[in-house]
N, C-alpha and C positions, 0 to 999 in steps of 0.2 A: 235738353234745356231750351225752352221756348224763347226766352229773351237773351240777347247777347250779354255776356258778362263784362267784357271790355270792348270799347269802341275807339278806333282811330279815325279822325276826320282830317281832311286836307282839301285843297282846291287849286285852281290856277290863277285866281284873281288876286291872291296875296293875303297876308296875315290880317290885314285890316279891312278886308272886304265885308260888306254887310251880309252877303249870302253865306259867308262862313259863320257869322254870328247866328244866323237863322238855323243853320245845320247843327250848330252846337246846342242850341236850345232843343232842337228835335232829338238829338242823341241823348240828352239828359232825361228825356221822357222814357227812355228804354234802358238806361244803365247809369249807375252812379260813378262809373270808372271811364271817363271820357278823356282822351288825349288829343291834342291839336298839334299837328306838325304841318306847316304851310309855307309857301315861298315868301321870302322877304318882300318881294315886289311882284307886280303883275306879270304873269307868265302866259297869258292867253295866246292861243294859237301855236304853242311850242310842241304840241303833239307828244310823242313818246321820247322826247330828247333827254339825253343824260349829259352830265358835266364831266368832261375828260381832262381838260387842260388847266384846271386850277382846283385847289382844295375846296371842300365843302365845309362850311362853318355852321354849327348848330347853336343857335342863340336862344337862351331861355328868356322868355318875355313874361312869364307868369307861371302859376302852379299848373303843371301838365300842359303848358303852352310853349311851343318852340317855333322859331322861324328858321328857314334855311336859305342861304344865298345861292339858290339853284332852282331847278325845275320841279314840277309836281312829281315826276318820276323819282328825282333825287330825294324828295321829301319822304316818299313812301319807302324807298330803299333804306335810307339812313334810319328811319323810325323802326323798321322791322329787323334790320340787321345790327343795330347798336342799341338804341334807346329801349326798345321793347323786346329785345332778343330773347330774354329768359322768360318772358311772360307775354306772348304775342296777343294781339286783339282777336276777337272772334269775327269781326267784320270791319271793313274799311268803307267809310262813306266819303264821297268826293263831291264838293260843291258848296252851297248851291250856286251854280254858275250864273252870272248875270248875262243872260242871252241864251237862246236855245242851242242845243247841239243835235242837229237832225240831219238825216240823209247822209251823203258821203262826207260831210264835214266832221263826222265822228273820227275820221282818220287824222284830223288836225287838232282835235280838242285835247288840251292838257288835262281837263277835268276827267275825261274818259281814260286818258293814258294813265292817270294815277290809279284808277280802278283796275286797269289792265295789269299794272305792275303788281298790285296786291294779289291779283288772280295768279300771276306767274309765281308768286311766293306761296301759293296754296291757301290764300285767305279769301273768304267771301267778300265781294265788293259791289257797291252800287254807286253810279254816277248820277247826280241830280243837276238839272238846269231849269231856269225859269225864263220863259219866253218874255221878251221885252220889245218895246218900240222906242226908237231914237227920241230923246228929249221928252219921254213920257214917264209917269210914275211907275215904278216897278212894283208889281203886286206880290211882294214877298209873303204876304199872309196866305196866299194859295199854297205855296210850298210848305209853309209852316203848319198849316192845318192838315194836309193830306199825307205828308211824308211819314209821320210816325206809324200810322196804321199800315201803310204800304211796306215799310221796312219790316214790320212785325210779320206780315203775311208772307213776304218773300223769304225772310230768314227762317221761318219755321217750316217752310215747304221743302220739296225735294230740290237739291242744289247739285247739279252735275259738275264734274271736274272741268276746269278750264272755262267755266261760264261766269259771266258778269251781266249786270243789268244797267241799261241806260234809260233813265226816267226824265221826261220833260213835262213841265207844268205849263198849261196854256196861259196866255195873257188875258186872264179873266179874274174877277173877284171870286171869292170862295163860293158865293151863292150862284154864280153863273157857270160853274164847271159842269159839263154835260155828263161826265162819267170817266171811266178808264177804258182804254183800248190797248190790248197786247198786239203789237204790230211789228213787222220787219222794218228796217230803215229804208227810206225811199231814195230817190235820186233827183236832185235839182236839175232844172232845165239848164242847158249849156248857154251861159251868157256872161259876158265880162262885166265886172263891177270895179275894174281898175280905173282910177281917175288920174288923168295927166294934168299937172299943174306947172306953173312957171315961178321960179324963185326970184328974189329981188335983183339978181344978176342976169336974169334972162335965160337961165338954164332950166331945162325941164326936170321934173321929178315926178314920182308916181306914188299914189296912195290907194290902198285897198278901200273901196267904197262901201256904203251901207248895203247889207243883204236884204233884199225884198222878198216878201212871201211869194210862193209859187201861185200862178193863177189857177192851174188845174192839176194839183198833185194827185197821184194815184190814191184811190180810196182806201186801199190796203197798205197804208204806209204811216210812218210817224209824222211826216209832213202834213198829211191830211188830218190826222187825229188832233194835233196841237192847233192847227189853223181853225178847226171846227169846235174848239172848246173842250177837248178831251185831254186827260193825262195820258201820255204815251209811255208804254213800258216795252222796251225792246231788249230781248235776250241776245247777247253777243257771245261769240265763242272764239277762243284764242287760237284754235287750229285753223290756219288760213289756207291749208292745202286744198287743192281742187282734186278730189279723189278720182273723178272720171278721167281727167287728163293724166293723172299719175298712172292709172291702169293702162291708158292708151299708149303713153310714151314708153312704158315698161316693155311693151311688145316691139317697139320700133327702134328705140335708142339703145341698141346692144353694143357691146365692145367691138364685135366684128364690124359693125356698121361704121363706127367712128374711126376705125383703122384704115378704111378705104381711102384711096388717093382722090382728093377733091378735084384735081385737074382732070383726071380720067372721067370723073362724073360729069364735068362741064362739057366734055367732048361728045357726050351722048346726045342724040337728037331729042328735042323737047317734044313731048307728046302733046297733041292738040285734039 
């Protein structure tokens, strides 16, 4: 089947976010059976957090539209394990996030975490983000134009187990987009963007500042692609194990080794 029969969409910006409305319009171009389960409030930067210390409430806000007083991961979990348990979606779409999710920031993104959770449930998933600039108009039209065909092409192609896609649209109008680049995620330069402020009582507090574009990102990265007007597509895999290290430590971390007396080891001269 080329087109997904049933689609679940979610996000981390909340049930009223404009990017969610964009993604819903996109999803309806591919399926007549679209469900929305999104956080009640903004959950940006929550990563793959789950709610453990209070109950989750599923609130119906419209036909096939629900909000959850929890994280993006909670939304996907409750949708797949209760609401759509007997008739699961063919694909989960997360976003469209207001702001890019590039480089190592994929580990902090609730948008991507929602797609990860769907992947862990054995459901195909794609995370979408739209690059923005502070206090500037968001080019939602770029995501809305290019997402439908992109979903179609990825969905009908070969999809490996434990794989998901992270898609970022550049801060360009539709006619200014240069093309598509399939690239690995990059790494931002190490620099602090934490801002120290003083409250009215003279006590300091801290606020995470605005993220600025990298000056010279690697050309083979999502950072470079989006900065230069391309749509970036980054395949992500849920197996985080480093196989080379697994094989190396398997040879050295034996049971006999960890039984040795550590004090005796410390008495041995250090080789130089």
